[in-house]
GUMIFI-105753 format. One record per residue (C-alpha): residue number from 1; x, y, z; chain. Coordinates in nm, 4 decimals. Layout:
% GUMIFI-105753
pt pos: NUM	c1: X	c2: Y	c3: Z	unit: A
...
END
This chain:
% GUMIFI-105753
pt pos: 1	c1: 2.7297	c2: -2.8563	c3: 3.3472	unit: A
pt pos: 2	c1: 2.6576	c2: -2.5133	c3: 3.4874	unit: A
pt pos: 3	c1: 2.3176	c2: -2.3847	c3: 3.5833	unit: A
pt pos: 4	c1: 2.1864	c2: -2.0431	c3: 3.4785	unit: A
pt pos: 5	c1: 2.2240	c2: -1.9245	c3: 3.8388	unit: A
pt pos: 6	c1: 2.5911	c2: -2.0266	c3: 3.8431	unit: A
pt pos: 7	c1: 2.6565	c2: -1.8536	c3: 3.5107	unit: A
pt pos: 8	c1: 2.4890	c2: -1.5364	c3: 3.6393	unit: A
pt pos: 9	c1: 2.6975	c2: -1.5469	c3: 3.9569	unit: A
pt pos: 10	c1: 3.0160	c2: -1.5955	c3: 3.7543	unit: A
pt pos: 11	c1: 2.9259	c2: -1.3005	c3: 3.5296	unit: A
pt pos: 12	c1: 2.8691	c2: -1.0839	c3: 3.8370	unit: A
pt pos: 13	c1: 3.2066	c2: -1.1774	c3: 3.9833	unit: A
pt pos: 14	c1: 3.3740	c2: -1.1167	c3: 3.6485	unit: A
pt pos: 15	c1: 3.2242	c2: -0.7663	c3: 3.6355	unit: A
pt pos: 16	c1: 3.3395	c2: -0.6918	c3: 3.9906	unit: A
pt pos: 17	c1: 3.6932	c2: -0.8026	c3: 3.9111	unit: A
pt pos: 18	c1: 3.6998	c2: -0.5994	c3: 3.5888	unit: A
pt pos: 19	c1: 3.5903	c2: -0.2793	c3: 3.7641	unit: A
pt pos: 20	c1: 3.8683	c2: -0.0332	c3: 3.8439	unit: A
pt pos: 21	c1: 3.9728	c2: -0.0008	c3: 4.2041	unit: A
pt pos: 22	c1: 3.8194	c2: 0.2978	c3: 4.3837	unit: A
pt pos: 23	c1: 4.0253	c2: 0.6065	c3: 4.4591	unit: A
pt pos: 24	c1: 4.1610	c2: 0.6191	c3: 4.8132	unit: A
pt pos: 25	c1: 3.9668	c2: 0.8279	c3: 5.0610	unit: A
pt pos: 26	c1: 4.1137	c2: 1.1527	c3: 5.1933	unit: A
pt pos: 27	c1: 4.3590	c2: 1.0698	c3: 5.4714	unit: A
pt pos: 28	c1: 4.3559	c2: 0.6997	c3: 5.3917	unit: A
pt pos: 29	c1: 4.6956	c2: 0.5350	c3: 5.4120	unit: A
pt pos: 30	c1: 4.8054	c2: 0.2277	c3: 5.2247	unit: A
pt pos: 31	c1: 4.8951	c2: -0.0760	c3: 5.4302	unit: A
pt pos: 32	c1: 5.1345	c2: -0.3058	c3: 5.2448	unit: A
pt pos: 33	c1: 5.0273	c2: -0.6669	c3: 5.2682	unit: A
pt pos: 34	c1: 5.2801	c2: -0.9448	c3: 5.2357	unit: A
pt pos: 35	c1: 5.2110	c2: -1.3135	c3: 5.2046	unit: A
pt pos: 36	c1: 5.4514	c2: -1.5510	c3: 5.3702	unit: A
pt pos: 37	c1: 5.3492	c2: -1.9108	c3: 5.3603	unit: A
pt pos: 38	c1: 5.5502	c2: -2.1778	c3: 5.5298	unit: A
pt pos: 39	c1: 5.3381	c2: -2.4835	c3: 5.5968	unit: A
pt pos: 40	c1: 4.9629	c2: -2.4995	c3: 5.5975	unit: A
pt pos: 41	c1: 4.9737	c2: -2.6772	c3: 5.9313	unit: A
pt pos: 42	c1: 5.2291	c2: -2.8328	c3: 6.1603	unit: A
pt pos: 43	c1: 5.1771	c2: -3.2092	c3: 6.1618	unit: A
pt pos: 44	c1: 5.1456	c2: -3.3405	c3: 6.5133	unit: A
pt pos: 45	c1: 5.3063	c2: -3.6700	c3: 6.6161	unit: A
pt pos: 46	c1: 4.9590	c2: -3.8175	c3: 6.6668	unit: A
pt pos: 47	c1: 4.8888	c2: -3.7699	c3: 6.2935	unit: A
pt pos: 48	c1: 5.1696	c2: -4.0084	c3: 6.2068	unit: A
pt pos: 49	c1: 5.0678	c2: -4.2693	c3: 6.4635	unit: A
pt pos: 50	c1: 4.7122	c2: -4.3090	c3: 6.3380	unit: A
pt pos: 51	c1: 4.6639	c2: -4.5880	c3: 6.0908	unit: A
pt pos: 52	c1: 4.3743	c2: -4.6481	c3: 5.8585	unit: A
pt pos: 53	c1: 4.1612	c2: -4.9549	c3: 5.9326	unit: A
pt pos: 54	c1: 4.2368	c2: -5.2425	c3: 5.7035	unit: A
END
């Protein structure tokens, strides 16, 4: 169940995402962004040694 505030917030975000991107400013250069994901974190040996209480 969503509240009226949540629905209003979702509508606002939807409008922002639907808006066209602004024109670049004079002299502005584009920086290419690349996403390279390997692992979210490197598991440490201590993570494997911990056991849950039984």
